[in-house]
C-alpha positions, 0 to 999 in steps of 0.5 A: 694669590687671589682665589674667588669664593663667596666667603672671600667676596663677603669678607671684602664687603665687610673690610670695605665697610670697616675701612670706611667707618674707620676713616669717618671716625678718624676725621671726626676725632681730628676736628675735636681733639687738641694737641694735649688730647689723645685720640682714641678710635672706636672699635670696629668689629669685622664679622664673616658669616660661617658657611654651612656644609652645603655652601662649603661643598659648593665652594669646593666644587667650583674648583673642579674643571667640569660639571658638578653640583650640590643639592641642599637637604633643606631645599629637598625637604621643602616637598615630598622626600623620595629618592628620585627627588634628590636628583631633580633639577640636576643637569645631565641626570635622568631618573626612571622610577617603576611603581613608586618604590625606592628602586630608581634607575639613575643615568648620568651622561648615559652611564648605566643607561641600560642597567635593569630598572629597579636592580642594583644601580650601575655606571655611577659610584655612590658614596655616603659621607665619602664611604663607597656604597658601590662595590664589585656588585654595584650599589644597593638603592635602599640606602638612598634615603633622602631624609637626614641628608645635609646635602648631596654632591653630584659630580658628573664624569671624571669630575669625581676624581677625588673619590676614586670614581672613574666611571662615565657617570661620575659619583654621587656622595650623600652627606649626612647631617651631624650633631654639629650642624643640626642640634635638636630634635625633628619630627616629620610626617608626610602623606597623600595619594595612593596610600602613601605616608612617611615619617621621621624622628631625628635628634642630634647634639653636642656633648663636650668633644663628642657629637651625635645624630640619629635619624629613624624613618619609615614609609609605606605606599599602597601603589598606583599601578596594580601590585606595587605595594611598598614599605621600608624602615630603617635608621642612619646615625653618626657619632663624632669625637675630636681628640684634639684640634688636629685629630677627629673621627666619625663613626657611621651606622646605617640599616634599612629594610625595603620590600616592594611588589614588582609590577609588569611592563605594559604595551602602549595600548594597555598603558592607554586603556588601563594604566593601573593594570599589570601583566598577567605573568606578574599577576600570577608570579607575584613578583617582589623584592625583599631587602630584608636587612641592608647594613653599613658600618664605617668610620672616617678619621682625619689628622691635620698633620700641620698647616700644609698637610692632612691625612684621611683614613676611611673604612666601611663594611656592608651587608646587602641581602635580598630575596626575589620573587619569594612566592613565584615559580622561580624564587632567588636569593642573593647576599653581598658583603663588601669591605672598603678602605680608603686613604687620602693624603693632601698637601699644600706647598709650592711647585716651581714657585707656584701654589700647588695642592697635591692629593694622593689617594688609595681606594679599594673595595673587596667583595668578601662574600657574594652569591646568588641562588635561583630555585624552581618551585615544585608541584608539592611546594618544595624547592630545587636549586637550579642556579648558583653563582659565587663572587667571593674575592672580586675587587676594585682597586684605585691608586690616584695622584692629582695636582692643582697648580696655580699658574696665575692668580686666576688660572689653575691647571689640574692634572691626575693619573689613576691606576685601576685594578679590576678583579672579578672572581666568578664561579658558576657552581650550577647553571640553569641554562647551557653555557655556550661553546667557548665560554667557561663556567668560571671567570678569573678576570684581573686587569690593570688600566691607566686613566689620565686627566687634565683640566684647567679653570680660568676665573675670568671675572669674580662672577665668571669661570671658564673650564675645560678638561680631557679625561679617561673613564672606566666602568667594570662589569658588576659580578652578577652580570657574569651569568650563564643567561648572559651567554645563552643569547642570539646577540651578535655581540656575545663574548666575555665581558670587558671593562667599558672605557671612554675618552671624554672632552668637556668644556663649559662655564659657571656664572654667579652674581647678584640674583643668578647662578648659572652653569653650562657643560658640553661634552663628547665621549668616545666609548669602547666596549659599552656595557649594555643590557637587553631583555630577550624574553619577557617574564611569564607566570613560571619564568623570570624575564631573560636579560643579557649584559654584553659589550656593545660596539663603539659608541658616542655619548655627547650632550649639553648640561645647562642649569640656571637659577635667577631672581626675577623680582625682589622687594620688601623681603619677597622674591620671585625665583625661576629655577631651570635645568636642561639636558641634551643627550645624544648617545649612539652607535658608531658605525655598528655592523648591524645598527649603523649610527642608531641611537641608544635606547632608554633615555630621552634626547631632550629633558627639561625641568623648571620651577617658578616660585614666589617666596614671601618674607613671612615664610609663605611660598608657592610655585609651579613646576614643569617636567618635560621629556622628548620621545625615545627609542626602546629597542636597539633597532630604533623601530619603536618609541616611548612617547614624550610627556610634559608633567605639571606640578605645584608646591605650597609651603609655609615656614613661619619660624625655625620650628614649624614647616608645612608643605603641599606637593601636587604632581601630574596636575593634568593626570597625564598618562605616560611611562615613567620607565621602560625596559629595552628589547633588541628589536621590537620590529615596529610592534607595540611591545610590553616595555612601558611602566606607567607613571603615577596619575594626579597626586597630592602629598602634604607634610609637616615638620616640627623642630625643637 
């Protein structure tokens, strides 16, 4: 069976050279040997380059019949290392950032399109080293530290099937460096505009059958907009041990603290007149987010049972505490603790005489502790609790069976079926607002659903692969979305929250050859009960903003995701590269009784990123980059828009050897005034509404790394 991979192509080249050398050597000896002389051929050594973990991941993801990509940690660290930079140049991905802190809002194919900016990210399953960060309450963004990553896998939509991720947005898997792949010690420092600095010390190595990697980071930023100070510190580590050639395990530890002030949204007029200001309500309320000790511990053990089968077991425990608005009139606290387990069995054999790869997986995350408390600050400074929600016992449970069948040497049929249990156990012990008639103070939701998947890949030529798939996805509501304030609304959609489901058709291609790497995916999803969030009332000096989660009427998500990296010129070890990523988003209601076919707000229809870079053989590089977004609506009624924008940037780098690396990253060179994120309202009625969060002005960040 022929399967094309970059390593296979390299091996064929070496084999061709070896055969040629062997024939030449045989001919030479034939001319000079006599009948009494024995012929001895020279030894020819055939070497095959060992793939890096990033390259191995790219090869593996080529087998997926849909949109998937890999972000190299080495490429990421060529410039500023902020969480939003992980997702740069990724088709289908749109990132919003408020105030320059770590609380980014990531939307893939519109999943989680309207989850609150800076809150627990929704609509995407996040993992670290294959262990889930996302639980019944969502994911905690402060653990998205980019320094110390080997690579990041971005699997869009149901293409994240292997991780038990069945959301419309798919999955993001952050893969850490290890002592096996990154021995030695690395010192890194970067700093620049708006009082920003970030430092790292990391060390790894191998001791006998064990290896280790420890990564410590800290950062601080005074901020561009008023009241956007941010600081964070923490560490990540992993320790591996090989008991035998067939049995190995790895332990993961991760801890992080993150604190940032929260600035208020502005009107378009305020944004134009003074983009550094904040709203009066936030200035008075002193809103902030304090993640004072997020913790993760987990392990993965792999047993290679025989040449054809393997078993992998993973377990993780997470503690995610948080304080909000500590000094305001309505402070609150929350505490989530999750326990996750996963079991994956893989086997290679024959089915109907055809090559077959089968995977059987079980993925479960249980919220062992979950609560939110909200208080009212009295005139004498004392606190009175006004709201208390408990979420203990909620869980997500997935059983998945998948198969890849080689119909021909170049055509593979991939099928799968998942059974998903969503359980939500929510108790409203105390309510700040009256619960609407017909709604209970408790939620006991327990439902099983099926999600099938069918896909095909065709390796038309060694350079061109075509793919197509049809799948079903499911997004459950987060536990904290079940809240009395959810019911205290004037929306027409008010009802108990249900799982969001979607049927998706996708097709596209991958093309890789000398000097180019391209991808294209086109998809259409029919979504039912889409989980949406809307701001009904803005924050004031004494109250937080009133937001509501609800299931919308049927919607359509469709789009185009295109990526291309190609070498425009090469000579003498120098080269000029062009990297591009384009996303077209068309998300809209489907015959809604109020909004008809209105577009869903919050995400631009067109989003484009490009970088033109010169790389010199001696280690110098220089590049110009562009990020452009079209305008988009900020309300469901489609009466008011955020303006489009185009941002120019530049990056210089110098890596003279494997020890030293330097860079200068320049952003927003034209000092463009724009909104890097927006809130969403129900109906702006065409009026200038305070929903815009200003993006950073012109900025420069310089960095240096030393490895020994």
